[in-house]
Structures are given as structure tokens and as C-alpha cells.
A tleap script that builds the chain and sets N, CA, C and O, in Angstrom:
source leaprc.protein.ff14SB
mol = sequence {
  NMET PRO SER ALA SER ARG ALA ASN PRO ARG
  LEU GLU ALA LEU LEU HIE ARG MET THR ASP
  ARG ILE ARG GLN SER LEU GLU LEU SER GLU
  ILE LEU SER SER THR ALA THR GLU VAL ARG
  ALA PHE LEU GLY THR ASP ARG VAL LYS VAL
  TYR ARG PHE ALA PRO ASP ASN SER GLY GLU
  VAL VAL ALA GLU ALA ILE ARG ALA GLY ARG
  MET PRO SER LEU LEU GLY CHIE
}
set mol.1.N position { 9.697 -12.994 31.409 }
set mol.1.CA position { 9.007 -12.220 30.637 }
set mol.1.C position { 8.696 -12.711 29.382 }
set mol.1.O position { 9.651 -13.193 28.773 }
set mol.2.N position { 7.449 -12.721 28.743 }
set mol.2.CA position { 7.081 -13.350 27.584 }
set mol.2.C position { 7.498 -12.684 26.515 }
set mol.2.O position { 7.706 -11.480 26.671 }
set mol.3.N position { 7.720 -13.270 25.205 }
set mol.3.CA position { 8.178 -12.693 23.744 }
set mol.3.C position { 7.004 -11.770 23.428 }
set mol.3.O position { 5.879 -11.815 23.926 }
set mol.4.N position { 7.489 -10.895 22.475 }
set mol.4.CA position { 6.725 -9.804 22.014 }
set mol.4.C position { 5.647 -10.629 21.201 }
set mol.4.O position { 4.530 -10.122 21.105 }
set mol.5.N position { 5.862 -11.750 20.657 }
set mol.5.CA position { 4.919 -12.363 19.748 }
set mol.5.C position { 3.981 -13.115 20.373 }
set mol.5.O position { 2.943 -13.425 19.790 }
set mol.6.N position { 4.263 -13.520 21.723 }
set mol.6.CA position { 3.249 -14.262 22.610 }
set mol.6.C position { 2.516 -13.308 23.513 }
set mol.6.O position { 1.486 -13.652 24.093 }
set mol.7.N position { 2.990 -12.235 23.620 }
set mol.7.CA position { 2.398 -10.956 24.290 }
set mol.7.C position { 1.178 -10.325 23.415 }
set mol.7.O position { 0.178 -9.844 23.947 }
set mol.8.N position { 1.344 -10.375 22.283 }
set mol.8.CA position { 0.441 -9.697 21.211 }
set mol.8.C position { 0.266 -10.547 20.047 }
set mol.8.O position { 0.975 -10.509 19.041 }
set mol.9.N position { -0.910 -11.463 20.286 }
set mol.9.CA position { -1.206 -12.318 19.063 }
set mol.9.C position { -1.462 -11.419 17.763 }
set mol.9.O position { -1.164 -11.988 16.713 }
set mol.10.N position { -1.902 -10.269 17.658 }
set mol.10.CA position { -1.856 -9.494 16.585 }
set mol.10.C position { -0.602 -9.078 15.970 }
set mol.10.O position { -0.576 -8.715 14.794 }
set mol.11.N position { 0.429 -9.111 16.694 }
set mol.11.CA position { 1.684 -8.775 16.146 }
set mol.11.C position { 2.430 -10.109 15.688 }
set mol.11.O position { 3.280 -10.080 14.798 }
set mol.12.N position { 2.047 -11.327 16.378 }
set mol.12.CA position { 2.475 -12.728 15.809 }
set mol.12.C position { 1.937 -12.933 14.545 }
set mol.12.O position { 2.520 -13.643 13.726 }
set mol.13.N position { 0.713 -12.294 14.267 }
set mol.13.CA position { 0.033 -12.685 13.071 }
set mol.13.C position { 0.597 -12.003 11.978 }
set mol.13.O position { 0.796 -12.569 10.903 }
set mol.14.N position { 0.926 -10.566 12.231 }
set mol.14.CA position { 1.575 -9.724 11.283 }
set mol.14.C position { 2.830 -10.243 11.003 }
set mol.14.O position { 3.044 -10.363 9.797 }
set mol.15.N position { 3.791 -10.612 11.796 }
set mol.15.CA position { 4.947 -11.091 11.471 }
set mol.15.C position { 5.068 -12.528 10.690 }
set mol.15.O position { 6.083 -12.925 10.118 }
set mol.16.N position { 3.803 -13.233 10.789 }
set mol.16.CA position { 3.765 -14.534 10.006 }
set mol.16.C position { 3.333 -14.172 8.587 }
set mol.16.O position { 3.689 -14.860 7.630 }
set mol.17.N position { 2.519 -13.028 8.448 }
set mol.17.CA position { 1.972 -12.589 7.111 }
set mol.17.C position { 3.235 -12.211 6.338 }
set mol.17.O position { 3.436 -12.610 5.191 }
set mol.18.N position { 4.166 -11.344 7.087 }
set mol.18.CA position { 5.097 -10.834 6.440 }
set mol.18.C position { 6.122 -11.743 6.103 }
set mol.18.O position { 6.689 -11.638 5.015 }
set mol.19.N position { 6.403 -12.560 6.853 }
set mol.19.CA position { 7.468 -13.878 6.629 }
set mol.19.C position { 6.955 -14.497 5.429 }
set mol.19.O position { 7.746 -14.716 4.511 }
set mol.20.N position { 5.626 -14.838 5.303 }
set mol.20.CA position { 5.112 -15.681 4.230 }
set mol.20.C position { 5.221 -14.916 2.803 }
set mol.20.O position { 5.513 -15.479 1.748 }
set mol.21.N position { 4.938 -13.547 2.953 }
set mol.21.CA position { 5.140 -12.838 1.622 }
set mol.21.C position { 6.476 -12.737 1.039 }
set mol.21.O position { 6.691 -12.809 -0.171 }
set mol.22.N position { 7.566 -12.530 2.138 }
set mol.22.CA position { 8.946 -12.548 1.821 }
set mol.22.C position { 9.172 -14.067 1.033 }
set mol.22.O position { 9.741 -14.055 -0.058 }
set mol.23.N position { 8.768 -15.205 1.547 }
set mol.23.CA position { 9.126 -16.380 1.086 }
set mol.23.C position { 8.593 -16.477 -0.291 }
set mol.23.O position { 9.197 -17.125 -1.146 }
set mol.24.N position { 7.347 -15.782 -0.569 }
set mol.24.CA position { 6.670 -15.886 -1.943 }
set mol.24.C position { 7.286 -15.372 -3.079 }
set mol.24.O position { 7.126 -15.885 -4.187 }
set mol.25.N position { 8.211 -14.068 -2.817 }
set mol.25.CA position { 8.762 -13.121 -3.819 }
set mol.25.C position { 10.242 -12.943 -3.524 }
set mol.25.O position { 10.698 -12.825 -2.387 }
set mol.26.N position { 10.993 -12.932 -4.710 }
set mol.26.CA position { 12.245 -12.473 -4.443 }
set mol.26.C position { 12.511 -10.991 -4.816 }
set mol.26.O position { 13.628 -10.479 -4.741 }
set mol.27.N position { 11.313 -10.302 -5.252 }
set mol.27.CA position { 11.473 -9.016 -5.676 }
set mol.27.C position { 11.384 -8.082 -4.489 }
set mol.27.O position { 10.369 -7.966 -3.803 }
set mol.28.N position { 12.548 -7.404 -4.287 }
set mol.28.CA position { 12.283 -6.526 -3.195 }
set mol.28.C position { 11.382 -5.516 -3.003 }
set mol.28.O position { 10.941 -5.121 -1.924 }
set mol.29.N position { 11.025 -4.954 -4.551 }
set mol.29.CA position { 9.944 -3.733 -4.414 }
set mol.29.C position { 8.618 -4.408 -3.808 }
set mol.29.O position { 7.872 -3.844 -3.008 }
set mol.30.N position { 8.454 -5.629 -4.287 }
set mol.30.CA position { 6.956 -6.320 -3.896 }
set mol.30.C position { 7.119 -6.779 -2.539 }
set mol.30.O position { 6.085 -6.826 -1.873 }
set mol.31.N position { 8.257 -7.147 -1.957 }
set mol.31.CA position { 8.433 -7.214 -0.287 }
set mol.31.C position { 7.946 -6.131 0.378 }
set mol.31.O position { 7.031 -6.157 1.200 }
set mol.32.N position { 8.638 -5.060 -0.025 }
set mol.32.CA position { 8.495 -3.721 0.702 }
set mol.32.C position { 7.326 -3.406 0.661 }
set mol.32.O position { 6.755 -3.338 1.750 }
set mol.33.N position { 6.547 -3.103 -0.563 }
set mol.33.CA position { 5.315 -2.898 -0.670 }
set mol.33.C position { 4.210 -3.661 0.035 }
set mol.33.O position { 3.203 -3.099 0.467 }
set mol.34.N position { 4.420 -4.866 0.127 }
set mol.34.CA position { 3.313 -5.686 0.936 }
set mol.34.C position { 3.621 -5.635 2.445 }
set mol.34.O position { 2.743 -5.888 3.269 }
set mol.35.N position { 5.008 -5.270 2.835 }
set mol.35.CA position { 5.233 -4.987 4.283 }
set mol.35.C position { 4.663 -3.727 4.614 }
set mol.35.O position { 4.081 -3.561 5.686 }
set mol.36.N position { 4.805 -2.736 3.680 }
set mol.36.CA position { 4.148 -1.569 4.187 }
set mol.36.C position { 2.530 -1.562 4.263 }
set mol.36.O position { 1.953 -0.873 5.105 }
set mol.37.N position { 1.916 -2.274 3.442 }
set mol.37.CA position { 0.564 -2.630 3.587 }
set mol.37.C position { 0.168 -3.173 4.926 }
set mol.37.O position { -0.669 -2.681 5.683 }
set mol.38.N position { 0.898 -4.281 5.120 }
set mol.38.CA position { 0.609 -5.037 6.403 }
set mol.38.C position { 0.586 -4.206 7.755 }
set mol.38.O position { -0.286 -4.249 8.622 }
set mol.39.N position { 1.841 -3.375 7.737 }
set mol.39.CA position { 2.196 -2.528 8.810 }
set mol.39.C position { 1.037 -1.322 8.982 }
set mol.39.O position { 0.576 -0.913 10.048 }
set mol.40.N position { 0.743 -0.928 7.796 }
set mol.40.CA position { -0.085 0.257 7.960 }
set mol.40.C position { -1.613 -0.457 8.611 }
set mol.40.O position { -2.164 -0.036 9.628 }
set mol.41.N position { -2.044 -1.446 7.889 }
set mol.41.CA position { -3.041 -2.172 8.540 }
set mol.41.C position { -2.998 -2.502 10.035 }
set mol.41.O position { -3.973 -2.364 10.774 }
set mol.42.N position { -1.876 -2.919 10.400 }
set mol.42.CA position { -1.649 -3.260 11.770 }
set mol.42.C position { -1.608 -2.135 12.683 }
set mol.42.O position { -2.011 -2.237 13.842 }
set mol.43.N position { -1.099 -0.988 12.162 }
set mol.43.CA position { -1.030 0.314 12.992 }
set mol.43.C position { -2.442 1.201 13.068 }
set mol.43.O position { -2.737 2.050 13.910 }
set mol.44.N position { -3.260 0.716 11.868 }
set mol.44.CA position { -4.380 1.723 11.713 }
set mol.44.C position { -3.806 3.047 11.158 }
set mol.44.O position { -4.553 3.998 11.388 }
set mol.45.N position { -2.974 3.277 10.666 }
set mol.45.CA position { -2.609 4.618 10.052 }
set mol.45.C position { -3.032 5.019 8.835 }
set mol.45.O position { -3.444 4.101 8.127 }
set mol.46.N position { -3.061 6.177 8.336 }
set mol.46.CA position { -3.268 6.714 7.087 }
set mol.46.C position { -2.294 6.430 6.016 }
set mol.46.O position { -2.555 6.320 4.818 }
set mol.47.N position { -1.079 6.317 6.616 }
set mol.47.CA position { 0.086 6.057 5.402 }
set mol.47.C position { 1.150 5.385 6.391 }
set mol.47.O position { 1.351 5.563 7.592 }
set mol.48.N position { 1.785 4.509 5.406 }
set mol.48.CA position { 3.513 4.086 6.096 }
set mol.48.C position { 4.290 4.349 4.742 }
set mol.48.O position { 3.762 4.120 3.654 }
set mol.49.N position { 5.542 4.831 4.870 }
set mol.49.CA position { 6.335 4.895 3.873 }
set mol.49.C position { 7.607 4.100 4.269 }
set mol.49.O position { 7.939 3.912 5.440 }
set mol.50.N position { 8.334 3.617 3.109 }
set mol.50.CA position { 9.673 3.022 3.496 }
set mol.50.C position { 10.702 3.735 2.652 }
set mol.50.O position { 10.608 3.738 1.424 }
set mol.51.N position { 11.680 4.339 3.293 }
set mol.51.CA position { 12.573 5.047 2.703 }
set mol.51.C position { 13.817 4.131 2.479 }
set mol.51.O position { 14.160 3.144 3.131 }
set mol.52.N position { 14.426 4.729 1.352 }
set mol.52.CA position { 15.944 4.316 1.091 }
set mol.52.C position { 16.831 5.386 1.073 }
set mol.52.O position { 16.802 6.256 0.202 }
set mol.53.N position { 17.745 5.353 2.149 }
set mol.53.CA position { 18.585 6.443 2.653 }
set mol.53.C position { 20.005 6.273 1.598 }
set mol.53.O position { 20.559 5.186 1.435 }
set mol.54.N position { 20.380 7.331 1.051 }
set mol.54.CA position { 21.704 7.289 0.398 }
set mol.54.C position { 22.670 7.956 1.572 }
set mol.54.O position { 22.379 8.612 2.572 }
set mol.55.N position { 24.035 7.480 0.995 }
set mol.55.CA position { 25.095 7.713 1.964 }
set mol.55.C position { 25.251 9.310 2.514 }
set mol.55.O position { 25.875 9.692 3.504 }
set mol.56.N position { 24.578 10.006 1.671 }
set mol.56.CA position { 24.596 11.543 2.071 }
set mol.56.C position { 23.367 11.859 2.984 }
set mol.56.O position { 23.152 13.034 3.282 }
set mol.57.N position { 22.679 11.018 3.371 }
set mol.57.CA position { 21.436 10.981 4.219 }
set mol.57.C position { 20.330 11.772 3.477 }
set mol.57.O position { 19.475 12.352 4.145 }
set mol.58.N position { 20.310 11.823 2.031 }
set mol.58.CA position { 19.230 12.078 1.403 }
set mol.58.C position { 18.314 10.667 1.058 }
set mol.58.O position { 18.815 9.544 1.113 }
set mol.59.N position { 17.067 10.890 0.740 }
set mol.59.CA position { 16.429 9.472 0.663 }
set mol.59.C position { 15.425 9.528 -0.284 }
set mol.59.O position { 15.260 10.623 -0.822 }
set mol.60.N position { 14.717 8.613 -0.615 }
set mol.60.CA position { 13.777 8.343 -1.572 }
set mol.60.C position { 12.545 7.257 -0.989 }
set mol.60.O position { 12.955 6.226 -0.455 }
set mol.61.N position { 11.218 7.450 -1.073 }
set mol.61.CA position { 10.267 6.753 -0.839 }
set mol.61.C position { 10.448 5.660 -1.696 }
set mol.61.O position { 10.412 6.017 -2.874 }
set mol.62.N position { 10.636 4.414 -1.532 }
set mol.62.CA position { 10.643 3.067 -2.324 }
set mol.62.C position { 9.325 2.303 -2.069 }
set mol.62.O position { 9.062 1.418 -2.884 }
set mol.63.N position { 8.547 2.495 -1.158 }
set mol.63.CA position { 7.313 1.656 -0.896 }
set mol.63.C position { 6.377 2.466 -0.082 }
set mol.63.O position { 6.833 3.206 0.788 }
set mol.64.N position { 5.153 2.387 -0.289 }
set mol.64.CA position { 4.296 3.079 0.451 }
set mol.64.C position { 2.979 2.368 0.696 }
set mol.64.O position { 2.673 1.488 -0.107 }
set mol.65.N position { 2.195 2.627 1.661 }
set mol.65.CA position { 0.736 2.039 1.668 }
set mol.65.C position { 0.026 3.327 2.286 }
set mol.65.O position { 0.432 3.892 3.301 }
set mol.66.N position { -1.053 3.704 1.566 }
set mol.66.CA position { -1.872 4.746 1.643 }
set mol.66.C position { -3.355 4.171 1.962 }
set mol.66.O position { -3.850 3.296 1.251 }
set mol.67.N position { -3.984 4.686 3.005 }
set mol.67.CA position { -5.481 4.530 3.102 }
set mol.67.C position { -6.167 4.994 1.842 }
set mol.67.O position { -5.817 6.120 1.490 }
set mol.68.N position { -7.076 4.386 1.065 }
set mol.68.CA position { -7.624 4.845 -0.280 }
set mol.68.C position { -8.173 6.269 0.034 }
set mol.68.O position { -8.834 6.495 1.048 }
set mol.69.N position { -7.837 7.283 -0.962 }
set mol.69.CA position { -8.371 8.523 -1.104 }
set mol.69.C position { -7.972 9.524 0.114 }
set mol.69.O position { -8.576 10.579 0.310 }
set mol.70.N position { -7.115 9.169 0.740 }
set mol.70.CA position { -6.688 9.908 1.928 }
set mol.70.C position { -5.546 11.176 1.604 }
set mol.70.O position { -5.555 12.339 2.007 }
set mol.71.N position { -4.516 10.424 0.665 }
set mol.71.CA position { -3.328 11.486 0.422 }
set mol.71.C position { -2.733 11.135 -0.808 }
set mol.71.O position { -2.934 10.017 -1.283 }
set mol.72.N position { -1.938 12.070 -1.443 }
set mol.72.CA position { -1.222 11.618 -2.888 }
set mol.72.C position { -0.171 10.876 -2.394 }
set mol.72.O position { 0.248 11.045 -1.249 }
set mol.73.N position { 0.343 9.974 -3.248 }
set mol.73.CA position { 1.471 9.203 -3.248 }
set mol.73.C position { 2.735 10.105 -3.258 }
set mol.73.O position { 2.866 11.160 -3.878 }
set mol.74.N position { 3.682 9.465 -2.417 }
set mol.74.CA position { 5.009 10.227 -2.252 }
set mol.74.C position { 6.009 9.325 -3.101 }
set mol.74.O position { 7.093 9.829 -3.395 }
set mol.75.N position { 5.751 8.157 -3.474 }
set mol.75.CA position { 6.647 7.189 -4.287 }
set mol.75.C position { 7.584 7.842 -4.923 }
set mol.75.O position { 7.204 8.852 -5.515 }
set mol.76.N position { 8.809 7.546 -4.988 }
set mol.76.CA position { 9.893 8.059 -5.669 }
set mol.76.C position { 10.305 9.587 -5.261 }
set mol.76.O position { 11.196 10.222 -5.826 }
set mol.77.N position { 9.631 9.989 -4.353 }
set mol.77.CA position { 10.117 11.422 -3.841 }
set mol.77.C position { 11.109 11.315 -2.623 }
set mol.77.O position { 11.574 12.335 -2.114 }
savepdb mol mol.pdb
quit
């Protein structure tokens, strides 16, 4: 069975771009934001949100990528 990256060249390219961005920055917020942007573009969705969950299962949106003009930001909610 081929690996996921060999089965899908688009997935391989996405993982390569994300890895490069992580190597370029040590800022977690920047890494999460660029990852959300890449995943949104890859999936072709209107929004991708990254949540940080607290021990009580509450959470906060710490990064997001939104297709321009589609929706209000939920960052920090």
C-alpha cells in the first residue's frame, strides 16, 4: 500500500509547505496561522479554525483562515 503522500501529490506539497513554514518561525501563533491558511486552501473550504482546549473542555480559537469577505472572524472566541 503506498504512503498517503505518494498517493496524493497535493497532500505531499501541503505537508512540505507546512514543514517549511514551521522551520522558518519559532512563533507558535505564526505557525498555526500559516498552517490554517494552507489547510483551508488545500480543502477548498470557507474557514479553518485552530482551537486550544482547556482542561475543562472549554476552548478558544487561536488561529483561523477565512475566505475573504465570507464570514466574521472568530479569533479569540
